[in-house]
NUDRENKOL-86136 format. One record per atom (N, C-alpha, C): residue in three letters; atom name; x, y, z. Coordinates in steps of 0.2 Angstrom, whole numbers, plus 5000, padded with zeros to 4 digits. Each point is the difference from the previous one (the first is absolute). Last residue first. Example, Ala and Ser with C-alpha at 12.3 -4.5 7.8 and 13.67 -1.06 7.14 Angstrom:
2
  code  site    px    py    pz
   SER     N  5064  4989  5035
   SER    CA  5004  5006  5001
   SER     C  4996  5005  5003
   ALA     N  5002  4972  5000
   ALA    CA  4996  5006  5000
   ALA     C  5004  5006  5000
END
This chain:
89
  code  site    px    py    pz
   UNK     N  5084  4780  4689
   UNK    CA  4999  4996  5005
   UNK     C  5007  4997  5002
   UNK     N  4995  5025  4990
   UNK    CA  5002  4993  4998
   UNK     C  4999  4995  5006
   UNK     N  4996  5025  4998
   UNK    CA  4994  4995  5000
   UNK     C  5002  4993  4997
   UNK     N  5013  5021  5005
   UNK    CA  4999  4998  4993
   UNK     C  4994  4995  4999
   UNK     N  5008  5007  5021
   UNK    CA  4999  5006  4997
   UNK     C  4998  4999  4993
   UNK     N  5007  4982  5013
   UNK    CA  4993  5002  5002
   UNK     C  4998  5007  4997
   UNK     N  5022  4990  4996
   UNK    CA  4995  4996  4997
   UNK     C  4993  5002  5002
   UNK     N  5018  5012  5009
   UNK    CA  4999  5001  4992
   UNK     C  4995  4996  4997
   UNK     N  5005  4997  5023
   UNK    CA  4997  5007  4999
   UNK     C  4999  5001  4993
   UNK     N  5012  4981  5006
   UNK    CA  4993  4999  5002
   UNK     C  4996  5006  4999
   UNK     N  5024  5002  4997
   UNK    CA  4997  4995  4995
   UNK     C  4992  4999  5001
   UNK     N  5012  5013  5016
   UNK    CA  4999  5004  4994
   UNK     C  4997  4995  4994
   UNK     N  5006  4989  5020
   UNK    CA  4995  5005  5001
   UNK     C  4998  5004  4994
   UNK     N  5019  4986  5000
   UNK    CA  4994  4996  4999
   UNK     C  4994  5004  5002
   UNK     N  5021  5010  5001
   UNK    CA  4999  4998  4993
   UNK     C  4993  4996  5000
   UNK     N  5007  5006  5022
   UNK    CA  4999  5006  4996
   UNK     C  4998  4998  4993
   UNK     N  5008  4983  5014
   UNK    CA  4993  5002  5002
   UNK     C  4998  5006  4996
   UNK     N  5018  4984  4989
   UNK    CA  5000  5004  5006
   UNK     C  4993  5002  5001
   UNK     N  5009  4986  4982
   UNK    CA  4998  4997  5006
   UNK     C  4999  5004  5006
   UNK     N  4999  4999  4971
   UNK    CA  5003  5003  5006
   UNK     C  4997  4998  5006
   UNK     N  4992  4995  4978
   UNK    CA  5006  4996  5001
   UNK     C  5004  5002  5006
   UNK     N  4980  5011  4992
   UNK    CA  4998  4994  5003
   UNK     C  5007  4995  5001
   UNK     N  5002  5022  4990
   UNK    CA  4998  5000  5007
   UNK     C  4999  4993  5003
   UNK     N  5004  5002  4976
   UNK    CA  5005  5002  5004
   UNK     C  4999  5000  5008
   UNK     N  4982  4996  4986
   UNK    CA  5005  4994  4999
   UNK     C  5006  5002  5004
   UNK     N  4984  5017  4998
   UNK    CA  4998  4995  5005
   UNK     C  5005  4994  4999
   UNK     N  5003  5017  4984
   UNK    CA  5002  5002  5007
   UNK     C  4998  4995  5005
   UNK     N  4993  4996  4979
   UNK    CA  5007  4999  5000
   UNK     C  5003  5002  5007
   UNK     N  4976  5003  4996
   UNK    CA  5002  4993  5000
   UNK     C  5008  4999  5001
   UNK     N  4992  5022  4996
   UNK    CA  4998  4998  5007
   UNK     C  5002  4992  5001
   UNK     N  5002  5009  4978
   UNK    CA  5005  5003  5005
   UNK     C  4999  4998  5007
   UNK     N  4983  4995  4984
   UNK    CA  5006  4996  4999
   UNK     C  5006  5002  5004
   UNK     N  4980  5012  5002
   UNK    CA  4999  4993  5003
   UNK     C  5006  4996  4998
   UNK     N  5000  5027  5002
   UNK    CA  5000  4995  4995
   UNK     C  5000  4993  5003
   UNK     N  4991  5023  5012
   UNK    CA  5005  4995  5000
   UNK     C  4999  4995  4994
   UNK     N  4994  5028  5002
   UNK    CA  4997  4993  5001
   UNK     C  5006  4995  4999
   UNK     N  4999  5027  5008
   UNK    CA  5003  4995  4995
   UNK     C  4997  4993  5002
   UNK     N  4998  5022  5012
   UNK    CA  4995  4998  4996
   UNK     C  5001  4995  4994
   UNK     N  5013  5011  5019
   UNK    CA  5000  5004  4994
   UNK     C  4995  4997  4995
   UNK     N  5003  4989  5021
   UNK    CA  4998  5007  5001
   UNK     C  5000  5005  4994
   UNK     N  5006  4977  4998
   UNK    CA  4993  5001  5001
   UNK     C  4998  5007  5002
   UNK     N  5023  4995  4997
   UNK    CA  4996  5000  4993
   UNK     C  4993  5000  5001
   UNK     N  5014  5000  5019
   UNK    CA  5001  5006  4996
   UNK     C  4996  5000  4994
   UNK     N  5000  4980  5014
   UNK    CA  4996  5006  5003
   UNK     C  5001  5006  4996
   UNK     N  5012  4982  4992
   UNK    CA  4992  4999  4999
   UNK     C  4997  5005  5004
   UNK     N  5023  5000  5002
   UNK    CA  4998  5002  4993
   UNK     C  4993  4999  4999
   UNK     N  5009  4995  5022
   UNK    CA  5001  5007  4998
   UNK     C  4997  5001  4993
   UNK     N  5001  4978  5007
   UNK    CA  4995  5003  5004
   UNK     C  5000  5008  4998
   UNK     N  5017  4986  4990
   UNK    CA  4993  4999  4997
   UNK     C  4995  5004  5004
   UNK     N  5022  5002  5008
   UNK    CA  4999  5003  4993
   UNK     C  4993  4998  4997
   UNK     N  5006  4990  5020
   UNK    CA  4999  5007  5002
   UNK     C  4999  5003  4993
   UNK     N  5005  4978  4999
   UNK    CA  4994  5000  5002
   UNK     C  4998  5008  5002
   UNK     N  5022  4995  4994
   UNK    CA  4996  4999  4994
   UNK     C  4992  5001  5002
   UNK     N  5016  5000  5017
   UNK    CA  5001  5006  4996
   UNK     C  4996  4999  4994
   UNK     N  5000  4982  5015
   UNK    CA  4997  5006  5002
   UNK     C  5000  5006  4996
   UNK     N  5013  4981  4994
   UNK    CA  4993  4999  4999
   UNK     C  4995  5006  5003
   UNK     N  5024  5000  5003
   UNK    CA  4998  5001  4993
   UNK     C  4993  4999  4998
   UNK     N  5008  4996  5022
   UNK    CA  5001  5008  4998
   UNK     C  4998  5001  4993
   UNK     N  5000  4977  5009
   UNK    CA  4995  5005  5003
   UNK     C  5000  5007  4998
   UNK     N  5017  4984  4992
   UNK    CA  4993  4999  4997
   UNK     C  4995  5005  5003
   UNK     N  5024  4997  5006
   UNK    CA  4998  5006  4996
   UNK     C  4993  4999  4998
   UNK     N  5011  4982  5011
   UNK    CA  5000  5005  5004
   UNK     C  4998  5007  4997
   UNK     N  5001  4979  4988
   UNK    CA  4994  5000  5005
   UNK     C  5001  5006  5004
   UNK     N  5012  5003  4977
   UNK    CA  5000  4995  5005
   UNK     C  4994  5001  5005
   UNK     N  4999  5006  4973
   UNK    CA  5002  5003  5007
   UNK     C  5000  4994  5005
   UNK     N  4999  5006  4971
   UNK    CA  5000  4996  5005
   UNK     C  5002  5003  5007
   UNK     N  4986  5012  4979
   UNK    CA  5006  4998  5003
   UNK     C  5000  4995  5005
   UNK     N  4984  5013  4979
   UNK    CA  5001  4995  5005
   UNK     C  5007  4999  5002
   UNK     N  4986  5022  4989
   UNK    CA  5005  4995  4999
   UNK     C  5000  4995  5006
   UNK     N  4978  5014  4992
   UNK    CA  5006  5000  5005
   UNK     C  5005  4995  4999
   UNK     N  4977  5006  4989
   UNK    CA  5006  4999  4997
   UNK     C  5007  5000  5004
   UNK     N  4978  5005  5008
   UNK    CA  4999  4994  4997
   UNK     C  5006  4998  4996
   UNK     N  5000  5020  5012
   UNK    CA  4999  4995  5005
   UNK     C  4999  4993  4996
   UNK     N  5003  5020  4987
   UNK    CA  5006  4998  5004
   UNK     C  4999  4994  5005
   UNK     N  4981  5009  4989
   UNK    CA  5004  4997  4995
   UNK     C  5007  4998  5003
   UNK     N  4985  5013  5014
   UNK    CA  4998  4993  4999
   UNK     C  5004  4996  4994
   UNK     N  5013  5018  5013
   UNK    CA  4994  5001  4997
   UNK     C  4997  4992  4999
   UNK     N  5019  5014  5017
   UNK    CA  4997  4994  4997
   UNK     C  4994  5002  4996
   UNK     N  5018  5011  5014
   UNK    CA  4999  5002  4993
   UNK     C  4996  4995  4997
   UNK     N  5006  4999  5023
   UNK    CA  4998  5007  4999
   UNK     C  4998  5002  4993
   UNK     N  5008  4978  5007
   UNK    CA  4993  5001  5002
   UNK     C  4998  5007  4999
   UNK     N  5017  4984  4987
   UNK    CA  5001  5006  5004
   UNK     C  4993  5002  5002
   UNK     N  5006  4974  4993
   UNK    CA  4998  5007  4998
   UNK     C  5002  5005  5005
   UNK     N  5002  4972  4993
   UNK    CA  5003  5005  5004
   UNK     C  4998  5007  4996
   UNK     N  4993  4971  5004
   UNK    CA  5000  5006  4996
   UNK     C  5003  5006  5004
   UNK     N  5007  4974  5004
   UNK    CA  4995  5005  5002
   UNK     C  5001  5006  4995
   UNK     N  5008  4972  5007
   UNK    CA  5000  5005  4994
   UNK     C  4994  5005  5002
   UNK     N  5017  4985  5016
   UNK    CA  4993  5001  4998
   UNK     C  5000  5005  4995
   UNK     N  5018  4982  5014
   UNK    CA  4999  5006  4996
   UNK     C  4993  5000  4998
END
C-alpha cells in the first residue's frame, strides 16, 4: 500500500493540490492515481500562469513533496518541470 494525494484534476486549484487528502492505494492503482495528480498539477500551473497568477513557493514545495514520492514517469516529469519553472535546484 502507498499513500497518495487525491484530487479531481478538472477542478484543481493550488490550495486543493497542497491540501489534497491522502489515501492508501494498492500498487495496481498507484500509476493511475499518481498520473491523475500529476495531470492536475500540470493543468493548474499552466492555467494559473496563463491567467498571470504567481506560484506560492510554499505551495510549490508541498506539491513537489507529493510528486517526488510518486514513481510514474509522468509524475517525475511534472516534478522536474515544476522545479525548473520555479528555479529550484
